[in-house]
C-alpha positions in Angstrom: 175.0 176.1 66.0 176.5 173.7 68.4 174.4 171.7 71.0 175.8 172.5 74.5 174.3 169.4 76.1 175.8 167.2 73.5 179.1 168.9 74.0 178.9 168.4 77.8 178.2 164.7 77.5 181.0 164.1 75.1 183.3 166.1 77.4 182.8 163.5 80.2 184.3 160.7 78.0 186.9 162.8 76.2 190.5 162.8 77.2 190.3 166.4 78.6 191.2 167.2 82.2 187.8 168.7 83.0 186.0 165.7 81.7 188.1 163.3 83.7 187.6 165.4 86.8 183.8 165.4 86.4 183.8 161.6 86.0 185.9 161.2 89.1 183.5 163.5 91.0 180.4 161.6 89.8 182.1 158.3 90.7 183.0 159.5 94.2 179.5 160.8 94.7 178.0 157.5 93.6 180.3 155.5 95.9 179.5 157.9 98.7 175.8 157.4 98.2 176.2 153.6 98.1 178.2 153.7 101.3 175.7 156.0 103.0 172.8 153.8 101.9 174.5 150.7 103.2 174.9 152.2 106.6 171.8 154.3 106.9 169.4 152.5 104.4 168.1 155.8 103.1 167.0 154.3 99.9 164.8 151.8 101.7 163.3 154.6 103.7 162.5 156.4 100.6 161.1 153.3 99.0 158.9 152.7 102.1 157.5 156.2 101.9 156.9 155.9 98.2 155.1 152.6 98.7 152.8 154.3 101.3 152.1 157.0 98.8 151.5 154.6 95.9 149.4 152.0 97.9 146.0 153.7 97.3 146.8 153.8 93.5 147.7 150.1 93.5 144.6 149.3 95.5 142.4 151.3 93.1 144.0 149.5 90.1 143.4 146.0 91.7 139.9 146.8 92.9 138.1 145.9 89.6 139.9 142.6 89.4 139.1 141.8 93.0 135.5 142.8 92.5 135.1 140.6 89.4 136.7 137.7 91.3 134.4 138.2 94.3 131.3 138.4 92.0 132.4 135.2 90.2 132.9 133.4 93.5 129.6 134.6 94.9 127.7 133.4 91.9 129.4 130.1 91.9 128.8 129.6 95.6 125.1 130.7 95.2 124.6 128.2 92.4 126.2 125.5 94.5 124.1 126.3 97.5 120.9 126.3 95.3 121.9 122.9 93.9 122.5 121.5 97.3 119.3 123.0 98.6 117.3 121.4 95.8 118.9 118.1 96.4 118.2 118.2 100.1 114.6 119.2 99.4 114.2 116.3 97.0 115.7 113.9 99.5 113.4 115.3 102.3 110.4 114.9 100.1 111.3 111.3 99.3 112.0 110.5 102.9 108.7 112.1 104.0 106.9 110.0 101.4 108.6 106.9 102.7 107.8 107.7 106.3 104.1 108.4 105.4 104.0 105.1 103.5 105.4 103.3 106.5 103.0 104.9 108.8 100.1 104.0 106.5 101.3 100.4 106.3 101.8 100.2 110.1 98.2 101.6 110.6 96.9 99.1 108.1 98.7 96.2 109.8 97.3 97.3 113.1 93.8 97.3 111.7 94.3 93.9 110.3 95.6 92.6 113.6 92.6 94.1 115.4 90.3 92.4 112.9 91.9 89.0 113.4 91.9 89.4 117.2 88.1 90.1 117.1 87.3 87.3 114.7 87.0 84.6 117.4 84.2 86.7 119.0 82.3 86.6 115.8 82.4 82.9 114.9 84.5 80.3 113.2 84.0 81.6 109.7 85.1 85.2 108.8 86.5 86.8 105.7 88.5 90.0 105.4 87.2 92.4 102.7 88.3 95.9 101.6 86.1 98.8 100.8 86.0 99.8 97.1 83.6 102.7 97.4 81.7 104.6 100.1 78.3 106.4 99.8 77.5 108.4 102.9 74.6 110.3 101.5 72.4 111.5 104.4 69.6 109.2 103.2 71.7 106.2 102.1 74.7 104.9 104.0 76.2 102.2 101.8 79.7 100.8 100.9 81.0 98.5 98.2 83.2 95.6 99.1 85.7 93.7 97.0 84.2 90.2 97.8 81.1 88.7 96.2 79.2 85.4 95.8 82.3 83.7 94.5 83.7 84.0 98.0 80.5 82.8 99.6 79.0 86.3 100.4 75.2 86.3 100.7 72.5 88.8 101.1 71.8 89.6 104.7 75.3 88.6 105.8 76.6 90.7 108.8 79.6 93.0 108.3 81.8 94.0 111.2 85.1 95.6 112.1 87.3 95.3 115.1 85.1 97.6 117.1 81.6 96.2 116.4 78.8 95.6 114.0 79.2 97.7 110.8 76.1 96.7 108.8 74.9 93.9 106.5 75.1 92.8 102.9 72.2 94.3 100.8 73.2 93.1 97.4 75.8 90.6 96.2 77.5 90.0 92.9 80.1 87.5 91.8 83.1 89.8 92.6 81.7 92.6 94.8 78.9 93.3 97.2 76.9 96.3 98.5 76.5 96.7 102.3 74.2 99.0 104.2 75.6 100.5 107.4 73.8 100.4 110.7 73.7 104.3 110.5 71.5 104.2 107.4 68.2 105.9 108.4 66.3 102.9 107.0 68.3 100.3 108.9 67.4 98.6 112.2 69.2 96.0 114.3 68.0 94.0 117.3 70.1 94.9 120.3 70.2 94.4 124.0 71.6 96.4 126.9 74.5 94.3 128.0 74.2 95.2 131.7 70.6 94.4 132.2 69.7 92.3 129.1 66.9 94.6 128.1 66.1 94.0 124.4 65.2 96.7 121.9 65.9 98.0 118.4 68.7 100.4 117.3 67.8 102.6 114.4 70.1 104.5 112.1 69.9 108.3 112.2 71.7 109.2 108.9 74.8 110.2 110.9 77.8 107.9 111.3 78.3 109.1 114.9 74.9 108.3 116.3 72.2 105.6 116.6 68.9 105.9 118.4 66.8 103.5 120.6 63.2 104.8 120.4 61.2 102.0 122.0 62.8 101.9 125.5 60.2 102.0 128.3 60.5 104.9 130.7 60.9 102.5 133.6 63.9 100.8 132.0 67.2 100.7 133.8 69.5 102.6 131.3 72.4 104.8 132.2 75.0 106.7 130.3 77.9 104.4 129.3 75.9 101.2 129.0 77.2 98.9 126.3 74.7 98.0 123.6 75.3 94.6 121.9 73.6 92.6 119.2 70.8 90.5 120.8 71.1 87.7 118.2 67.3 87.6 117.6 66.6 86.5 114.0 70.0 84.8 113.8 71.4 87.4 111.4 73.9 89.2 113.7 76.3 87.5 116.1 74.9 87.6 119.6 76.8 89.7 122.1 79.0 91.6 119.6 79.2 95.3 120.4 77.0 97.8 118.6 77.6 101.0 120.6 77.6 102.8 123.9 74.9 105.0 125.4 75.9 108.7 125.3 72.7 110.4 126.5 69.1 109.8 127.5 66.1 111.9 126.7 63.6 111.2 129.5 60.8 113.7 129.4 58.3 113.5 132.4 55.0 111.8 131.5 56.2 110.0 128.4 55.8 106.2 128.1 59.1 105.7 126.2 62.4 107.4 126.5 64.9 108.1 123.7 68.4 106.7 124.1 71.3 107.9 121.9 74.1 105.5 121.2 77.7 106.1 119.9 78.5 103.2 117.4 81.3 100.9 118.4 82.3 100.4 114.7 84.3 103.0 112.8 81.5 103.6 110.3 83.3 106.5 108.6 86.9 105.3 108.9 87.1 101.5 108.4 88.9 100.3 105.2 89.1 96.6 106.0 86.0 94.8 107.3 85.0 91.3 108.3 82.3 89.3 106.6 80.8 87.0 109.2 79.1 83.6 108.9 77.3 83.4 112.2 76.5 80.0 113.6 76.2 77.2 111.0 74.9 79.4 108.2 75.4 77.6 104.9 74.3 78.2 101.3 74.0 75.4 98.7 76.7 75.3 96.0 78.7 78.1 97.7 82.5 77.5 98.2 84.0 77.8 101.6 85.3 81.4 102.2 89.0 82.0 102.3 90.4 82.4 105.8 92.2 85.6 106.8 
């Protein structure tokens, strides 16, 4: 059995008349198509239409690749942003710590300047000391200072800050000392009303925000806002240095004495640096001169 298709294909290239005729016809048809495409660009039109039809398939094929690339870029960008955020947070934390430190140093310098400016009011001999510990128990207001007898500190020595009288030394060791504050309920200090000169005693109340004058005659001239200063009686506290300011007066009719409440001038619950004062010409035998601020 002879294959017809094989015979037809061989007939195109055989030397028969029918084969040559077919080849000529095919050649002319091809040339005609080329000429028509050159003038009318039919092939390009067909290609454009086919490209429109095949675009969704091409997009679908490329979609997984684009998605994988987008996910990779997103993860990389997210990691980079997280790293930059962590770095910025670390820098912000360091900057904030430096700012806080600078503010603390500035506040400390201001306190020291205030102390040094107030020292001429206290006397010729003063010594700056720092608080090591604070005990503000309601029944015992005491602080520990970093100066002791080796610096000339003595029992009964007055302690002040830039605002006013803070207390006095209760116990002194070679390198440290205990001071009782004027707010201690067992402490009393001779004072005077600066405006009138009336002398009395200021007692601690167990609160750092309040002192009390109990022995003021009902006929005394005392008004709110009067400045209370150390009277200097007994020679322990420097005369005229502030102790507090009158905030209110309890004057009940018929009573012999009135009660006067005083806001302390010293920052009893905030001071970190204090002044140890040598009032007048106080001297102790075999005690070295205190270092000057």
